[in-house]
N, C-alpha and C positions, 0 to 999 in steps of 0.2 A: 105355551106350557101345557102339559097334560093334566097336572093337578094344580088347583088354585092354592096360593099361600093362605095361611090361617084367617086373617080378618075378612077376606073377600068371600062373598056368597055367589057372585055371578061374574062371568068373564068380562063383561062390560066395565064393571067397577075396577078390575085389575088393569085393563087396557087404558082406562082414563088416567089412572095414577102414573102409568108408565109414560104416557104421552105428555104429561104436564112437565114443562121445563123447570129445572131447579136452579139454573145458573143465575149469577148476579146481574146479568144483562136483562133478564126478564122480570126479576123480582127486586123489591127494595132490599137494602142492606140488612134490615132487621128480619125480614121474612127469609132471606137467604141464610142467615145465621141459624134461625129456628129450623129450617129444612135440613141443614147439614150438621146439626148438633147430634153427637152420638146418643143413643137411647140410654146406655149404661155408662156411667162415668166412674172410674176408679182412681184413687189417689196413687201417685207414683210410689213404688215400694210396697204397696199393699199386696199381700199374697192371696191369689185366687185359688180356692180349693178345687180339685178336679171333680167332675161329675162321676158318681158311681153308677154302675149299670142298673142297680135296683131302683135308683131314683128316676131313671128314664123309662124303666119298664122292660128292659131286656132280660132275658134269662141268664142265669149264671152259667159258667162254663161246664160245671158238673152236670147240670140238667140238660144242656145241649149234647153232651157226651152220651147221656142216658137215652136221649131220643134217637141218636144215631144207632145205638145198639139195638133199640127196639125195632127200628125199621129194617136192619140188616143183621140178624143174629148170627150169621155165619162168619162175620168178620170181627168177632169178639176177641180182643187180644188180652194178654195177661194184665196190662195196664188198665184196660177197661173193667176187667173182673175185679181188680183191687178197688177201683173207683166205685163200682157197684156195692161191694162189701162195705166200704167206708160210708156211703150214702145210706144204706139200709140200717147201719148201726145208729145213725143219727136219728 
């Protein structure tokens, strides 16, 4: 991999976890169950709310439209002009 996943600080740590066998052949039944248990458990029928872009840190669509306009002012359409007026009024 080019970028290490979150908890790892060195590539050797990541490689060690990838090489460790998880199957029930190499581990006890209890260890196998712990290794294969999902991290998050939801009850059947429980509604999972979708993630909002603001929660993750992505820009909203109006701001991304504005950045496109600022980079290339020749391609401003009437839709973009309306969006700019709407954003400036807020």
